N, C-alpha and C positions, 0 to 999 in steps of 0.2 A: 425138161428135168423131171425125173420120177422120183417119188418119195416112198419110203417103206417104214413101217413102225419097227423100231429096235426094241426087242424085249430086253436087252441088257441095259441100254441107256434110257429106256422108257420114254422115248420122244421119236419124232420123225427124222430120218436121216435121208440123205441123198442116195439114190440107188439107181442101177441101170433098168431098162425096160424089162428084161427077163427076170431080175431080181424082184422087181416091184410086183410082178404078176404071178410070182411063185409063192404058194402058201408056205407058212413057216413049218419046218419039219421035212419038206420035201426039197430035195436038191436038184438043181438043173443038171442036164447031161453034160453041158459044157461049162467049164469054170468061167466065172465072170470077174471082171476087175471093177472094184468100186471106183466111182468117179472122184475127181479132186474135190475137196471141200469147197463150197461156194462162199463160206464166210471166213475162210482161213487166211485171207490176204489182209495186210495192213494198209495197203495203198487204196485211195478212194477210186470209185468206178469212174471211168472217163465220161466226160459230159456233165457231170454233176458239180454244183457249186460247192467248193471246199469250205467256205466260211460258215454259213448258217443253213442247215438242211430245212428248218422250219421257217417259212416265210410269212406266216400269219401273226396276229397279235394275241397276246395272252389275255383272254377275257375273264379269267378266274377271279382276280381281285375285284373287278367290277361286279360280277355275280355275287361274290361274297358280301359286298356292301348291301346289295339289294336284298338278299335273302336273310341277312342278319339284322336288318332294321326292325325295330320293335314297334310296329304300327297296328298290331292287333289282327292282322290278316293271317289266314293259314298259308302254309308254304306253297301249296298248289295254286294259290291265287295272287302271289306276290308280283308277278311281271305284268299285271295290268289287264287291259282289254282282251288280248288274245287268250289269256288263261281263263277269264271269265266266260268267253264264248265257247272255248273247248269244254269247260266244266258244264255249262248249260246244255250244250249239244249232247254230251255224254249222258247227263240226267234225263233229258228228253227221250233219247233212244232207249234208255233203260226202262223208263216208265211205259213208253210205247210198246216195247217188247213184252213187258209184263202183262199189259192189258190185252195184247194180241194172244199171248199164251192162255190167259184166262178165258177169253172168248172161244179159242179153239178147243180148250177142255170142255166148256159148257156145250158147244155144238157136238162134240164127240160123245158126250154123256146123254144126249137125247136119242130116244129110239127113232128109227126110220119108220115112216108110215107104210104099212103093208096093204096093197090094194089088190 
């Protein structure tokens, strides 16, 4: 399936291969027929379950309880050990990168010995 940006509808619409690769303003030599809309049918696609398309559990209420707890921790550390490790790793890489940049600037500022 090919798509083309519609200047009228301001969104992507289905198109033929020739229409998708033709810049706007230039017309192809042969008239093209627009394909049938892919979302225009009301019947479900074959092979899909018709009862519930989302098979996972909703984790939002559990996460809301965790993040809205008033335990004095900042939001980015509320989920425990993995958040602490991610935060510490990020801080270590930031400090290490800053030190590396300062050392590189110091080395670059020293004149080379002319022999």
